[in-house]
C-alpha positions as CSV (number, residue, x, y, z in Angstrom):
1,M,-21.0,71.3,59.2
2,V,-21.5,70.6,56.1
3,N,-19.4,69.1,53.5
4,V,-19.3,71.2,50.3
5,P,-18.5,69.7,47.0
6,I,-16.4,72.4,45.6
7,R,-18.4,73.3,42.7
8,K,-21.0,74.9,45.0
9,L,-18.7,76.7,47.7
10,R,-19.2,80.5,47.5
11,P,-17.4,83.0,48.5
12,G,-17.8,84.1,52.6
13,M,-18.6,80.6,53.8
14,I,-15.6,79.4,56.5
15,T,-14.0,76.4,56.6
16,A,-13.9,74.3,59.4
17,Q,-11.0,72.2,57.8
18,S,-7.6,73.1,57.0
19,I,-5.9,71.7,54.1
20,Y,-2.0,71.6,54.3
21,N,0.9,70.9,52.4
22,S,3.8,68.0,52.9
23,K,5.4,70.6,54.9
24,G,3.4,71.4,57.5
25,G,2.2,74.9,55.2
26,S,-1.8,75.2,55.0
27,Y,-3.0,75.5,51.9
28,L,-6.2,76.8,53.4
29,T,-6.5,77.6,57.4
30,R,-10.0,76.6,59.6
31,G,-12.1,79.0,60.5
32,I,-12.1,81.5,57.7
33,A,-13.8,83.0,54.7
34,V,-13.2,81.7,51.5
35,N,-13.0,84.0,48.2
36,D,-13.2,83.4,44.6
37,Q,-9.4,82.9,44.8
38,Y,-9.3,80.1,47.4
39,I,-11.4,78.2,45.6
40,D,-10.0,78.6,42.2
41,R,-6.5,77.1,43.8
42,L,-8.9,74.3,45.5
43,K,-10.5,73.2,42.4
44,K,-6.3,73.1,41.1
45,L,-5.8,71.0,44.1
46,G,-8.2,68.1,43.0
47,V,-9.6,69.2,46.2
48,Q,-13.8,67.6,46.0
49,S,-15.3,68.7,48.8
50,L,-14.7,70.8,52.0
51,A,-15.9,71.0,55.4
52,V,-17.8,74.7,55.9
53,T,-19.9,76.0,59.2
54,S,-22.8,77.0,57.0
55,V,-24.0,76.7,53.3
56,S,-24.8,80.6,53.5
57,P,-21.9,82.9,53.5
58,E,-24.0,85.4,55.7
59,I,-23.8,83.0,58.6
60,A,-20.2,82.9,59.9
61,L,-20.2,80.0,62.5
62,P,-16.8,79.1,64.3
63,P,-15.8,76.0,63.3
64,P,-15.2,73.9,66.7
65,P,-12.5,73.7,68.4
66,D,-9.3,71.3,68.0
67,V,-7.4,69.0,70.3
68,V,-4.7,70.1,69.1
69,Q,-3.2,73.7,68.5
70,E,-3.3,75.2,64.8
71,Q,1.1,75.3,65.2
72,T,1.5,72.2,66.9
73,R,-0.3,70.0,64.0
74,V,1.8,72.3,61.2
75,E,4.8,71.4,63.5
76,A,3.8,67.7,63.4
77,I,3.2,67.6,59.3
78,H,6.5,69.2,58.5
79,S,8.4,66.6,61.0
80,V,7.1,63.4,59.9
81,F,7.8,64.9,56.4
82,S,11.3,65.5,57.0
83,C,11.8,62.5,59.1
84,F,10.8,60.7,55.5
85,E,12.8,62.7,53.7
86,S,15.7,61.7,56.4
87,M,14.9,57.6,55.7
88,K,14.9,58.0,52.1
89,K,18.7,58.9,52.1
90,G,18.8,56.0,54.3
91,M,18.8,57.9,58.1
92,L,16.2,57.5,60.6
93,K,16.1,61.6,62.0
94,V,13.4,61.8,64.9
95,E,15.1,64.4,66.6
96,D,11.8,66.7,65.1
97,V,9.3,64.2,65.8
98,E,10.1,63.8,69.3
99,K,9.1,67.5,70.0
100,S,6.1,67.2,68.1
101,S,5.5,64.6,70.0
102,E,5.7,66.1,73.0
103,K,4.0,69.0,71.6
104,I,0.7,66.8,70.7
105,L,0.6,65.9,74.5
106,V,0.3,68.5,76.4
107,D,-2.1,69.7,73.9
108,V,-4.5,66.7,74.1
109,L,-4.1,66.5,77.6
110,N,-5.2,70.0,78.4
111,S,-7.6,69.4,75.4
112,K,-9.2,66.4,78.3
113,G,-13.0,65.9,78.0
114,S,-12.9,67.5,74.4
115,L,-14.0,65.2,71.2
116,V,-12.3,65.4,68.0
117,Q,-14.7,67.0,65.8
118,L,-13.3,66.6,62.2
119,T,-10.0,65.8,60.3
120,D,-7.7,67.8,58.3
121,I,-7.7,67.6,54.8
122,R,-5.2,66.0,53.3
123,T,-4.2,66.3,49.4
124,H,-2.8,63.1,47.4
125,D,0.3,63.9,47.4
126,T,0.7,64.3,50.8
127,Y,-1.5,62.5,52.0
128,T,0.6,60.0,54.1
129,F,2.2,63.5,56.1
130,A,-1.0,64.8,57.2
131,H,-2.8,61.2,57.9
132,S,0.3,59.8,60.0
133,V,-0.3,63.2,62.8
134,N,-3.8,62.6,62.8
135,V,-3.4,59.2,64.1
136,A,-1.4,60.0,65.9
137,V,-4.1,62.6,67.5
138,L,-6.9,60.3,67.7
139,S,-4.1,57.3,69.5
140,A,-3.5,60.4,71.7
141,M,-6.9,60.3,72.6
142,L,-7.8,57.1,73.7
143,G,-4.6,56.2,75.3
144,M,-5.4,59.4,77.5
145,H,-8.7,58.3,78.1
146,L,-7.4,54.1,78.8
147,G,-5.2,56.4,81.5
148,F,-2.1,55.6,80.0
149,E,0.9,57.6,81.7
150,K,2.6,60.4,79.9
151,N,5.7,58.3,79.2
152,E,3.6,55.7,77.4
153,L,1.6,58.7,76.1
154,L,4.3,59.8,74.0
155,L,5.8,56.4,72.9
156,I,2.0,55.8,71.4
157,I,2.2,59.3,69.4
158,K,6.2,58.2,68.2
159,G,5.1,55.1,66.8
160,A,1.8,56.7,65.2
161,M,3.7,59.3,63.6
162,L,6.5,56.5,62.7
163,H,3.7,53.6,62.0
164,D,4.1,54.3,58.0
165,I,7.8,54.5,57.6
166,G,7.7,52.0,55.4
167,K,6.2,53.5,52.9
168,V,9.5,55.5,51.6
169,A,10.0,51.4,50.3
170,V,6.8,52.0,48.1
171,P,7.3,53.8,44.9
172,G,6.1,57.3,44.4
173,E,3.7,56.5,41.5
174,I,1.4,54.2,43.4
175,L,1.8,56.6,47.0
176,T,0.8,59.5,44.8
177,K,-2.2,57.7,42.3
178,A,-5.4,59.1,41.9
179,G,-7.7,56.3,42.1
180,R,-7.9,52.8,43.4
181,L,-5.0,50.2,43.5
182,T,-4.8,47.7,41.3
183,D,-4.1,43.8,43.2
184,N,-0.6,44.4,42.2
185,E,-0.1,47.6,43.5
186,M,-2.1,47.1,46.5
187,A,0.7,44.0,47.1
188,V,3.6,46.3,46.9
189,V,1.8,48.6,49.6
190,R,1.1,45.7,52.0
191,L,5.1,45.3,51.9
192,H,5.2,49.1,53.9
193,P,4.8,47.3,57.9
194,E,7.7,45.4,57.5
195,A,9.6,47.5,55.4
196,G,8.7,49.9,58.3
197,Y,9.7,47.6,61.0
198,R,13.4,46.8,59.5
199,R,14.5,50.7,59.1
200,I,12.9,51.7,62.8
201,M,15.0,48.4,64.3
202,A,18.2,49.2,62.0
203,S,17.6,53.1,62.3
204,G,20.0,52.6,66.5
205,I,16.9,55.2,67.5
206,A,15.8,55.0,71.6
207,D,12.9,52.4,72.0
208,A,13.3,50.7,68.9
209,P,11.8,48.1,69.1
210,I,8.2,49.1,70.4
211,L,7.8,52.1,67.8
212,A,9.0,49.5,65.1
213,K,6.7,46.8,66.6
214,M,3.8,49.6,66.0
215,A,5.1,49.8,62.2
216,A,5.1,46.1,61.6
217,Q,1.2,45.3,63.3
218,H,-0.6,48.1,62.6
219,H,-2.6,46.3,59.8
220,E,-2.6,42.8,62.2
221,H,-6.4,41.6,62.6
222,I,-7.6,40.2,65.9
223,S,-9.0,37.7,63.8
224,G,-5.5,37.0,62.5
225,K,-6.9,37.3,58.8
226,G,-4.5,40.8,59.0
227,Y,-1.1,41.2,57.6
228,P,2.3,41.0,57.0
229,N,2.1,37.9,59.6
230,R,-1.5,37.3,60.9
231,L,-0.6,37.3,64.5
232,M,-3.6,37.2,66.7
233,G,-5.5,38.7,69.4
234,K,-3.2,39.3,72.4
235,D,-0.3,38.2,70.4
236,I,-0.8,42.0,68.8
237,H,0.5,44.8,70.8
238,P,-1.6,47.3,73.1
239,Y,-0.4,50.0,71.5
240,S,-0.1,48.4,67.8
241,R,-4.3,48.3,68.1
242,I,-4.4,51.6,69.2
243,V,-3.1,52.7,65.7
244,A,-5.3,50.2,64.2
245,L,-8.3,51.9,64.9
246,A,-7.3,55.7,64.3
247,D,-5.6,54.3,61.0
248,V,-8.7,52.7,60.1
249,Y,-10.9,55.4,61.2
250,D,-8.7,58.4,59.5
251,A,-8.2,56.6,56.3
252,L,-11.9,56.7,56.6
253,T,-13.6,59.5,57.0
254,A,-9.8,61.2,54.6
255,N,-11.3,62.7,51.6
256,R,-9.3,60.9,48.7
257,P,-9.0,62.0,45.1
258,Y,-11.2,58.4,44.3
259,K,-14.1,58.9,47.2
260,Q,-15.8,61.1,49.3
261,P,-14.8,61.3,53.1
262,Y,-16.9,58.9,55.3
263,R,-19.0,61.4,57.6
264,P,-18.1,59.7,61.1
265,H,-20.6,57.9,61.8
266,V,-21.1,55.7,58.7
267,A,-17.5,55.1,59.7
268,H,-18.3,53.9,63.5
269,R,-20.9,51.9,61.1
270,I,-18.1,50.0,59.2
271,M,-15.7,49.6,61.6
272,T,-18.2,48.4,64.4
273,T,-20.8,46.3,61.7
274,C,-18.2,45.9,58.8
275,S,-15.3,44.6,60.4
276,V,-16.2,41.7,62.6
277,G,-12.3,40.5,64.1
278,Q,-10.7,43.8,62.8
279,F,-10.5,45.3,65.4
280,D,-9.7,45.2,69.8
281,E,-13.3,45.7,70.8
282,E,-13.8,46.7,73.8
283,L,-11.1,49.4,72.8
284,M,-13.1,50.3,69.7
285,K,-16.1,51.0,72.2
286,K,-13.4,53.4,74.1
287,F,-12.3,55.2,71.0
288,F,-15.6,56.2,69.5
289,N,-16.1,57.5,73.1
290,T,-13.7,60.2,72.0
291,V,-14.8,61.3,68.1
292,A,-17.8,62.8,67.2
293,L,-20.7,60.3,65.4
294,Y,-22.4,63.7,64.8
295,P,-19.9,66.7,65.0
296,V,-21.3,70.0,65.8
297,G,-23.7,71.1,63.0
298,T,-24.3,68.2,61.5
299,V,-28.2,68.0,60.5
300,M,-30.5,65.3,61.0
301,K,-33.9,63.7,60.7
302,T,-35.3,62.7,64.1
303,N,-38.1,60.8,64.5
304,F,-39.8,64.1,66.2
305,G,-38.4,66.4,63.0
306,Y,-35.1,67.7,62.0
307,G,-32.2,69.0,63.8
308,I,-29.1,70.1,64.1
309,V,-26.4,69.0,66.9
310,R,-25.4,71.6,69.0
311,E,-23.3,69.9,71.4
312,T,-21.7,66.0,72.1
313,A,-20.0,64.8,74.9
314,F,-17.5,62.8,75.5
315,G,-18.7,58.9,76.3
316,K,-22.1,60.2,74.7
317,T,-21.4,60.5,71.2
318,A,-24.1,58.7,69.9
319,V,-26.8,60.5,71.6
320,P,-26.0,64.6,71.0
321,T,-27.6,67.3,72.2
322,V,-29.8,68.9,69.3
323,I,-31.8,71.8,68.7
324,L,-35.1,70.5,66.9
325,F,-36.4,73.5,64.5
326,T,-39.2,71.1,62.9
327,N,-42.3,69.2,63.4
328,R,-42.7,65.7,62.9
329,D,-44.3,66.7,59.0
330,G,-41.6,68.7,58.5
331,S,-42.7,72.1,59.0
332,L,-41.2,74.8,60.7
333,R,-41.4,74.9,64.4
334,E,-42.4,78.4,65.6
335,T,-39.5,77.8,68.6
336,P,-37.0,75.9,68.1
337,K,-36.4,73.2,71.4
338,V,-33.3,72.0,72.5
339,V,-32.9,68.3,73.2
340,R,-30.7,66.6,75.1
341,M,-31.1,62.9,73.7
342,T,-29.2,61.2,76.6
343,D,-32.3,61.9,78.9
344,F,-34.8,61.3,76.2
345,P,-34.0,57.7,74.8
346,E,-37.7,57.8,72.7
347,V,-36.0,60.7,70.2
348,T,-33.7,58.4,67.2
349,V,-31.7,59.2,64.6
350,E,-33.2,58.3,61.6
351,S,-30.6,59.4,59.2
352,V,-28.1,61.7,58.8
353,T,-29.2,64.8,55.7
354,E,-26.5,64.8,53.1
355,E,-25.3,67.7,51.2
356,K,-27.4,66.3,48.5
357,D,-30.1,66.9,50.5
358,L,-29.9,70.0,52.6
359,F,-29.3,72.2,49.6
360,P,-33.1,71.4,48.9
361,L,-34.3,71.5,52.8
362,I,-33.2,74.9,52.8
363,L,-34.8,75.8,49.6
364,Q,-38.1,74.5,51.1
365,L,-37.7,75.7,54.3
366,R,-36.3,79.2,53.3
367,V,-33.9,78.9,56.6
368,D,-30.7,77.6,56.6
369,P,-30.2,75.3,59.8
370,N,-26.9,76.7,60.9
371,I,-28.6,80.0,62.2
372,Y,-29.7,78.0,65.4
373,L,-26.4,77.1,65.8
374,K,-25.9,81.6,66.3
375,A,-25.4,82.9,69.6
376,D,-29.0,83.3,70.7
377,A,-29.2,80.2,70.9
378,D,-28.8,79.9,74.4
379,S,-32.3,81.3,74.5
380,Y,-34.1,78.3,73.0
381,P,-36.3,76.2,75.7
382,E,-35.0,72.9,76.6
383,I,-37.6,70.5,77.0
384,K,-37.9,68.8,80.2
385,R,-40.7,66.3,79.4
386,L,-41.4,64.4,75.9
387,S,-44.7,66.0,76.2
388,E,-43.1,69.3,75.2
389,L,-42.4,67.8,71.7
390,G,-45.4,67.9,70.6
C-alpha cells in the first residue's frame, strides 16, 4: 500500500482505504479503481492523500482484508452518529450502538489471527464518528487477544464507541477546525471526558457506571500526568487503559487537515519512546501484536537491499515476510527472493520508503515494486540460508 498525495492520484489506481461520511455512507470504498470524478470529489472534500494498492494503475492489486466487514463498519459509524445526535437533544439512545457492538464482536472473533492493516479516512467534519468505530475495533482486537470473555468484549466495544460522547459539549467550530487548536480551544476539548461521564451516568442505560468510566478515563496516564483527574496506574480501569491505547494510535495514523497520517511503525515509535508513562506497558506490547507495523505493500530498505512486505503475522509485526527485489547496491535482482525476517535476525529494516522517495525509486528501477505482489509471487524462491542473499 502506498499513501499518495491527491495531486498524484491517477485513474485506475485501486483504493486501499474507505472514506465515510457521518451517516455511515461511503464517499469512496476500498478496493475500487479511482476515476477523475472521484479524484475531483476528494479534492473538494479536503482529503490530502489516499492509500492505494499500487502507484501503477495497471497493477490492480486488491487491498488487504479488513478485520470487520464493510457493512459492519458503515452501520457502526451511523450508529455513533445517531447516538451523538440523540445526546444533543438530551437523551442518550444506544440501541443501535449495542447492535453494532455485537456485529463488530462477531467480525473480530471471525478474524482471529488477522492484523489491523490500515484504518479508514475521515473527513474533518466526520472524524469523531469513524474514529470511535476504529477505536472500538482496535480495542476489541486487543481484548480478544487478552482472553476476555464475550460479555467483557461487548462492554469494551460499546464503551469505546461512546468514549467521546462528551464531545457533544464542545462547540462544533472547535471540533471541525481544519488546523491546530489554540490553548484555549484545547482547554475546552479537555472538558469532554468529564462531560461524557456525566451524560452517560445520567442516561440510565445498562452498564452506565463502567461505560462512563471509560469515557472519563481514556485520557488518563499511567504516570498520573493525564486528565481530567490525574489518576495513576491501577486507579485507571483496565478497559480504559485499552481504549486509551486505541484512541491515540488511531489519532496518530489518521489523515487530518493539518497533518499527514503517521505510518504504523512511526506511531509505534512515538507511543513507545516519546510517550513514556502514558500507557500500560504490558498492554501496549500486546496491542502492537495486533496491528501491522509494516502493512502489506510497504516498501522498505533493508541491509540486504530493497524489499516489499508480502505478509505480516500476529505477534511478529516488527519482522514481516518481505520480497527482496534489489541487491545491496540498489540494482535489481535477477530473481526476487522471499525472506521471513523472523528466521533471519541479520536482515534488518533500515528505513521505510516514503512516497516522495518511492516515485524516484520507480523511475530509477523502471519497476513498480508492487508488481512483485502479483499472483506469480508464489514462484519466488524463499531463502533457507543467509548466504543465498549474497
